[in-house]
ROMARDO-590043 format. One record per atom (N, C-alpha, C): residue number from 1; residue in one letter; atom name; x, y negated, z. Coordinates in Angstrom, 1 decimal, padded with zeros to 4 digits. Atoms other than C-alpha are relative to their C-alpha. Last residue first. Example, Ala and Ser with C-alpha at 12.3 -4.5 7.8 and 13.67 -1.06 7.14 Angstrom:
BEGIN
 resi resn name      X      Y      Z
    2    S    N -000.9  001.1  000.0
    2    S   CA  013.7  001.1  007.1
    2    S    C -000.8 -001.1  000.8
    1    A    N  000.9  001.2  000.0
    1    A   CA  012.3  004.5  007.8
    1    A    C  000.9 -001.2  000.0
//
This chain:
BEGIN
 resi resn name      X      Y      Z
  127    E    N  001.2 -001.1  000.0
  127    E   CA  089.1 -088.6  088.5
  127    E    C -001.5 -001.2 -000.1
  126    F    N -000.1 -001.0 -001.4
  126    F   CA  091.0 -090.9  086.2
  126    F    C -001.0  000.5  001.0
  125    T    N  001.8 -000.7 -000.5
  125    T   CA  092.0 -090.6  082.7
  125    T    C  000.6  000.2  001.7
  124    Y    N  000.0 -000.5 -001.4
  124    Y   CA  095.2 -092.5  081.4
  124    Y    C -000.9  000.3  000.4
  123    K    N  001.0 -000.2 -000.7
  123    K   CA  095.9 -093.7  077.8
  123    K    C -000.1  000.8  001.0
  122    D    N  000.9 -001.1  000.1
  122    D   CA  099.2 -094.1  076.8
  122    D    C -000.6 -000.1  000.7
  121    G    N  000.8 -000.5  001.3
  121    G   CA  100.3 -097.2  075.9
  121    G    C -000.5  000.8  000.4
  120    H    N -000.5  000.3  000.7
  120    H   CA  103.4 -098.6  078.4
  120    H    C -000.8  000.9 -001.6
  119    L    N -000.3  001.3  000.5
  119    L   CA  102.4 -099.4  081.2
  119    L    C  000.5 -000.4 -001.8
  118    C    N -001.2  000.2  000.3
  118    C   CA  100.7 -096.6  082.4
  118    C    C  000.1 -000.9 -000.8
  117    L    N  000.1  000.3  001.2
  117    L   CA  097.8 -096.8  084.9
  117    L    C  001.6  000.3 -000.8
  116    F    N  000.0 -000.9  000.2
  116    F   CA  098.1 -096.0  088.5
  116    F    C  000.2  000.2 -001.9
  115    D    N -001.5 -000.9 -000.2
  115    D   CA  098.6 -098.8  090.1
  115    D    C  000.5  000.8 -000.8
  114    T    N -001.2  000.7  000.9
  114    T   CA  095.3 -100.4  087.8
  114    T    C  001.6  000.1  001.0
  113    E    N  000.1 -001.0  000.6
  113    E   CA  093.1 -098.3  090.5
  113    E    C  000.7 -000.7 -001.5
  112    K    N  000.8  000.6  001.1
  112    K   CA  094.4 -100.9  092.9
  112    K    C -000.1  001.1 -001.0
  111    T    N -000.4 -000.4  001.6
  111    T   CA  096.5 -099.7  095.9
  111    T    C -001.4 -000.2 -000.4
  110    L    N  000.5 -001.4  000.9
  110    L   CA  095.8 -101.1  099.5
  110    L    C -000.2  000.4 -001.5
  109    V    N  000.8  000.6  000.6
  109    V   CA  098.4 -103.6  101.0
  109    V    C -000.6  001.3 -000.8
  108    E    N  001.1 -001.9  001.0
  108    E   CA  100.8 -102.5  103.1
  108    E    C -001.2 -001.0  000.1
  107    V    N  001.5  000.0  000.2
  107    V   CA  103.3 -105.8  103.4
  107    V    C -000.4  001.2 -000.3
  106    E    N  000.5  000.0  001.0
  106    E   CA  107.3 -105.4  104.3
  106    E    C -001.6 -000.4  000.2
  105    K    N  000.9 -000.2 -000.9
  105    K   CA  109.9 -107.3  106.2
  105    K    C -001.2  000.3 -001.5
  104    A    N  000.1 -000.4 -001.1
  104    A   CA  113.3 -107.0  105.1
  104    A    C -001.6  000.6  000.2
  103    I    N  000.8  000.3 -001.5
  103    I   CA  113.4 -108.3  101.7
  103    I    C  000.0  001.2  001.1
  102    F    N  001.0  001.8  000.6
  102    F   CA  115.8 -108.5  099.1
  102    F    C -000.7 -000.3  001.1
  101    V    N  001.1  000.9 -000.2
  101    V   CA  118.0 -105.5  100.2
  101    V    C -000.5 -001.1 -000.2
  100    E    N  000.7  001.7 -000.9
  100    E   CA  120.6 -104.2  098.7
  100    E    C -001.2 -000.2  000.1
   99    E    N -001.2  000.9 -000.1
   99    E   CA  122.4 -100.8  098.0
   99    E    C -000.3 -001.4 -000.1
   98    V    N  000.3  001.3 -000.1
   98    V   CA  119.9 -098.7  098.5
   98    V    C  001.2 -000.1  000.4
   97    K    N  000.1  001.3 -000.9
   97    K   CA  119.8 -095.2  097.3
   97    K    C -000.1 -000.6  000.2
   96    V    N -000.6  000.9  000.4
   96    V   CA  118.0 -092.7  094.7
   96    V    C  000.7 -001.0  001.3
   95    A    N -000.8 -000.6  001.9
   95    A   CA  116.4 -089.1  093.7
   95    A    C  001.1 -001.8  000.7
   94    D    N -001.2 -001.0 -000.3
   94    D   CA  115.4 -088.7  097.8
   94    D    C  000.4 -000.3 -000.9
   93    K    N -000.9  000.6 -001.0
   93    K   CA  112.9 -092.1  097.3
   93    K    C  001.2  001.0  000.0
   92    P    N -000.2 -001.1 -001.3
   92    P   CA  110.9 -089.9  094.4
   92    P    C  001.1 -000.6  001.2
   91    F    N -001.5 -001.0  000.1
   91    F   CA  110.3 -091.8  091.3
   91    F    C -000.1  000.4  001.4
   90    Y    N -000.7 -000.4 -001.5
   90    Y   CA  107.2 -094.3  090.3
   90    Y    C  001.1  001.0  000.1
   89    G    N  000.3 -001.3  000.0
   89    G   CA  107.0 -096.3  087.3
   89    G    C  000.6  000.3  001.3
   88    F    N  000.1  000.3 -001.0
   88    F   CA  108.3 -099.0  084.7
   88    F    C -000.3  000.9  000.9
   87    D    N  001.2 -001.0 -001.6
   87    D   CA  110.3 -099.6  082.3
   87    D    C -000.2  000.5  001.3
   86    K    N  001.7  000.2 -000.1
   86    K   CA  111.4 -102.3  080.6
   86    K    C -000.8  001.2  000.4
   85    G    N  000.2  000.5  001.3
   85    G   CA  115.0 -102.2  082.1
   85    G    C -001.3 -000.3 -000.2
   84    K    N -002.0  000.1  000.4
   84    K   CA  115.2 -100.3  084.6
   84    K    C -000.3 -000.2 -000.5
   83    S    N -000.4  000.1  000.6
   83    S   CA  111.8 -100.8  087.6
   83    S    C  001.7 -000.2 -000.9
   82    G    N -000.5  000.7  000.3
   82    G   CA  110.1 -099.7  090.5
   82    G    C  000.4 -000.4 -001.4
   81    T    N  000.0  000.8  001.6
   81    T   CA  107.9 -097.8  092.2
   81    T    C  001.2 -001.3 -000.2
   80    W    N -000.1  001.5  000.0
   80    W   CA  108.6 -095.6  095.4
   80    W    C -000.7 -000.7 -001.5
   79    L    N -000.4  000.6  001.2
   79    L   CA  107.5 -092.5  096.4
   79    L    C -000.2 -001.6 -000.2
   78    N    N -001.2 -000.3  000.4
   78    N   CA  108.1 -090.4  099.5
   78    N    C  000.3 -000.6 -001.4
   77    E    N -001.5  000.7 -000.5
   77    E   CA  105.6 -091.7  101.4
   77    E    C  001.0  000.0 -000.5
   76    N    N -001.3  000.2  000.3
   76    N   CA  102.6 -090.7  100.3
   76    N    C  001.1 -000.9 -000.2
   75    K    N  000.3 -001.4  000.6
   75    K   CA  099.8 -090.6  102.4
   75    K    C  000.9  000.6 -001.0
   74    R    N  000.5 -001.4 -000.9
   74    R   CA  101.0 -092.7  104.6
   74    R    C -000.5  001.0 -000.1
   73    S    N  000.1  000.1 -001.4
   73    S   CA  102.7 -095.8  102.3
   73    S    C -001.2  001.2  000.3
   72    L    N  001.9 -000.7  000.0
   72    L   CA  103.1 -095.7  098.2
   72    L    C  000.7  000.1  002.3
   71    K    N -000.4 -001.6 -000.6
   71    K   CA  106.6 -098.0  098.1
   71    K    C -001.3  000.5  000.4
   70    S    N  000.9 -000.5 -001.1
   70    S   CA  106.4 -101.1  096.0
   70    S    C  000.7  001.2  000.8
   69    Y    N  000.9  000.9 -000.3
   69    Y   CA  109.0 -103.2  093.9
   69    Y    C -001.5  000.2  000.8
   68    V    N  000.5 -001.3 -001.2
   68    V   CA  112.5 -101.2  094.0
   68    V    C -001.4 -001.5 -000.1
   67    M    N -000.2  000.6 -001.0
   67    M   CA  115.1 -102.3  091.4
   67    M    C -001.8  000.0  000.1
   66    I    N  001.5  000.0 -000.3
   66    I   CA  116.4 -099.7  089.8
   66    I    C -000.2 -000.8  001.0
   65    E    N  000.7  001.3 -000.5
   65    E   CA  120.1 -099.4  088.3
   65    E    C -001.4 -000.4  000.5
   64    E    N  000.9  001.8  000.4
   64    E   CA  121.0 -096.8  087.0
   64    E    C -000.3 -000.2  000.9
   63    G    N -000.6  001.9  000.1
   63    G   CA  124.4 -094.6  088.6
   63    G    C -000.9 -000.4 -000.8
   62    T    N -001.1  000.6 -001.8
   62    T   CA  122.5 -090.6  088.1
   62    T    C  000.4 -001.5 -000.3
   61    K    N -000.9 -000.3  000.1
   61    K   CA  119.8 -090.8  084.5
   61    K    C  000.6 -000.2  001.7
   60    F    N -001.3  000.2 -000.3
   60    F   CA  116.3 -091.8  085.1
   60    F    C  000.9  000.8  000.3
   59    N    N -001.2 -000.2  000.2
   59    N   CA  113.0 -091.9  084.4
   59    N    C  000.9 -000.1  000.1
   58    L    N -000.7  000.6  000.1
   58    L   CA  110.3 -093.8  086.1
   58    L    C  000.7  001.5 -000.4
   57    Y    N -001.0 -000.3 -001.1
   57    Y   CA  106.6 -091.9  086.9
   57    Y    C  001.4 -000.5 -001.5
   56    R    N -000.2  000.5 -001.3
   56    R   CA  103.2 -092.7  085.6
   56    R    C  001.5 -000.3  000.5
   55    C    N -000.4  001.3  000.5
   55    C   CA  104.0 -091.3  082.1
   55    C    C -000.4 -000.8  001.2
   54    D    N  001.3  000.4  001.2
   54    D   CA  103.7 -087.2  083.3
   54    D    C  000.5 -001.8 -000.4
   53    P    N  001.1 -000.7  000.6
   53    P   CA  105.6 -085.4  085.6
   53    P    C -000.7 -000.3 -001.1
   52    G    N  001.5 -000.1 -000.2
   52    G   CA  108.5 -087.4  086.0
   52    G    C -000.9  000.9 -000.5
   51    S    N  000.5 -000.3  001.5
   51    S   CA  112.5 -086.7  084.7
   51    S    C -001.6  000.2  000.9
   50    Y    N  001.2  000.1  000.5
   50    Y   CA  115.0 -087.6  087.1
   50    Y    C -000.8 -000.4 -001.4
   49    D    N  000.4  000.0  001.5
   49    D   CA  119.0 -087.3  087.4
   49    D    C -001.9  000.3  000.1
   48    T    N  000.6 -001.4  000.9
   48    T   CA  120.0 -087.6  090.5
   48    T    C -000.2 -000.9 -001.2
   47    T    N -001.5 -001.0 -000.6
   47    T   CA  122.1 -090.4  092.8
   47    T    C -000.6  001.4  000.0
   46    A    N  000.7 -001.7  000.5
   46    A   CA  119.7 -093.0  090.9
   46    A    C  001.2  000.6  000.9
   45    Q    N -000.8 -000.4  001.1
   45    Q   CA  121.2 -096.8  092.6
   45    Q    C -000.3  001.5  000.0
   44    V    N -000.5 -001.3 -000.5
   44    V   CA  118.7 -099.0  094.2
   44    V    C  000.6  000.5 -000.8
   43    R    N -000.4 -000.4  001.4
   43    R   CA  117.6 -102.5  094.2
   43    R    C  000.6  000.7  000.5
   42    S    N -001.6 -001.2 -000.2
   42    S   CA  115.8 -103.7  096.5
   42    S    C  000.4 -000.1 -001.2
   41    M    N -000.4  000.3 -001.4
   41    M   CA  112.2 -105.8  097.5
   41    M    C  001.6  000.8  000.4
   40    A    N -001.1 -001.0 -000.2
   40    A   CA  111.7 -107.1  094.2
   40    A    C  000.8  000.2  001.2
   39    T    N -001.3  000.1 -000.1
   39    T   CA  108.8 -109.9  094.5
   39    T    C  000.9  001.4  000.4
   38    E    N -001.1  000.9  001.1
   38    E   CA  105.9 -109.4  092.8
   38    E    C  001.1  000.1  000.0
   37    C    N -001.3 -000.7  000.7
   37    C   CA  103.8 -107.3  095.0
   37    C    C  000.8  000.0 -001.0
   36    E    N -000.1  000.0  001.5
   36    E   CA  101.1 -109.4  095.1
   36    E    C  000.4  001.1 -000.7
   35    R    N  002.3 -000.9  000.5
   35    R   CA  100.3 -109.3  098.8
   35    R    C -000.2 -000.1 -001.4
   34    D    N  001.1  001.5 -000.6
   34    D   CA  104.5 -110.3  099.4
   34    D    C -001.5  001.3  000.0
   33    G    N -000.6  001.7 -000.1
   33    G   CA  107.7 -107.8  099.5
   33    G    C -000.8 -001.1  000.2
   32    C    N  000.0  001.4  001.6
   32    C   CA  105.5 -105.0  098.8
   32    C    C  000.6 -001.1  001.3
   31    K    N -000.6  001.0 -000.6
   31    K   CA  104.1 -101.6  101.4
   31    K    C  000.5 -000.6 -001.4
   30    K    N -001.7  000.9  000.6
   30    K   CA  101.3 -099.7  099.2
   30    K    C  000.7 -000.7  001.0
   29    W    N -000.6  001.7 -000.3
   29    W   CA  098.0 -098.1  100.1
   29    W    C  001.3  000.2 -000.4
   28    E    N  000.4  001.3  000.0
   28    E   CA  095.9 -095.6  099.0
   28    E    C  000.3 -000.9  000.5
   27    S    N  000.3 -000.1 -001.6
   27    S   CA  098.1 -092.9  097.9
   27    S    C -000.9 -001.3 -000.9
   26    L    N -001.6  000.1  000.0
   26    L   CA  099.1 -091.1  094.3
   26    L    C -000.3 -000.2  001.7
   25    V    N -000.9  001.7 -000.8
   25    V   CA  095.6 -091.7  093.0
   25    V    C  001.0  000.6  001.1
   24    K    N  000.2 -000.1 -001.5
   24    K   CA  094.7 -088.1  091.5
   24    K    C  001.1 -001.1  000.3
   23    T    N  000.6  001.6  000.8
   23    T   CA  095.2 -088.2  086.8
   23    T    C -000.4 -000.9  001.9
   22    S    N -001.1  001.1  000.5
   22    S   CA  098.1 -085.5  087.1
   22    S    C -000.8 -000.9  000.4
   21    Q    N -001.2  000.1 -001.1
   21    Q   CA  095.9 -082.9  089.3
   21    Q    C  000.8 -000.8 -000.2
   20    L    N  000.3  000.5 -001.2
   20    L   CA  093.2 -083.7  087.0
   20    L    C  000.6  000.3  000.7
   19    R    N -000.3  001.6  000.0
   19    R   CA  094.8 -082.9  084.1
   19    R    C -000.7 -000.6  001.4
   18    T    N -001.4  000.3 -000.1
   18    T   CA  096.1 -079.7  085.1
   18    T    C  000.2 -001.9  000.1
   17    L    N -000.5 -000.3 -000.9
   17    L   CA  092.8 -078.2  085.6
   17    L    C  001.2 -001.0  000.1
   16    F    N  001.0  001.0 -000.9
   16    F   CA  091.3 -079.3  082.6
   16    F    C  000.9 -000.5  001.4
   15    S    N -000.3  001.2  000.9
   15    S   CA  094.5 -077.9  080.0
   15    S    C -001.1 -000.8  001.0
   14    I    N -001.5  000.6 -000.5
   14    I   CA  094.0 -075.0  082.5
   14    I    C  000.1 -001.0 -000.8
   13    V    N  000.0 -000.1 -001.2
   13    V   CA  090.0 -074.5  081.8
   13    V    C  001.5 -000.1  000.5
   12    L    N  000.7  001.4 -000.2
   12    L   CA  090.4 -075.4  078.1
   12    L    C  000.1  000.0  001.3
   11    L    N -001.2  000.8  000.4
   11    L   CA  093.5 -072.4  078.0
   11    L    C -000.7 -001.4  000.3
   10    L    N -001.4  000.2 -001.1
   10    L   CA  091.1 -070.3  079.6
   10    L    C  000.8 -000.9 -000.1
    9    I    N  000.8  000.1 -001.3
    9    I   CA  087.8 -071.2  077.4
    9    I    C  000.8  000.3  001.0
    8    R    N  000.4  001.4  000.2
    8    R   CA  090.1 -070.4  074.2
    8    R    C -000.4 -000.7  001.2
    7    Q    N -001.5  000.4  000.2
    7    Q   CA  091.4 -066.8  075.2
    7    Q    C  000.1 -001.5  000.3
    6    D    N -000.1 -000.1 -001.8
    6    D   CA  087.6 -065.8  076.2
    6    D    C  001.1 -001.0  000.1
    5    L    N  000.9  000.7 -001.0
    5    L   CA  086.6 -066.9  072.5
    5    L    C  000.9 -000.2  001.4
    4    I    N -000.5  001.5 -000.1
    4    I   CA  089.7 -065.3  071.4
    4    I    C -000.7 -000.9  000.5
    3    R    N -001.4  000.0 -000.8
    3    R   CA  088.4 -062.0  073.0
    3    R    C  000.6 -001.3 -000.1
    2    L    N  000.1  000.4 -001.3
    2    L   CA  085.1 -062.3  071.9
    2    L    C  001.2 -000.6  000.8
    1    M    N  000.3  000.4 -000.1
    1    M   CA  086.5 -062.0  068.4
    1    M    C -000.7 -001.3  001.5
//
């Protein structure tokens, strides 16, 4: 009985630590085409298949086109945000190639807690 309880506690701790790790704010700064980050900055094409670690990430297949709306900066410059159809999320910039640039001058703004919410209804817990 005690052994089963120990195993359950260990699984609970592992689950909690995994959840904490995936709820960290990805960066406090981002670069956008305008102060509201509403203007598409560029159009990119996926050079590889990508499946993100949680609901905040955009999943795509090689060859799909993605519209880029912001790029995380300072702490985590390797992640961009964009949309593919109705889907929106973060993805690594190394998984795409730029096809067309719409905005050459980028504006750096602070991120908001809402930048890290899932847009398709999944609940997301912050630190």
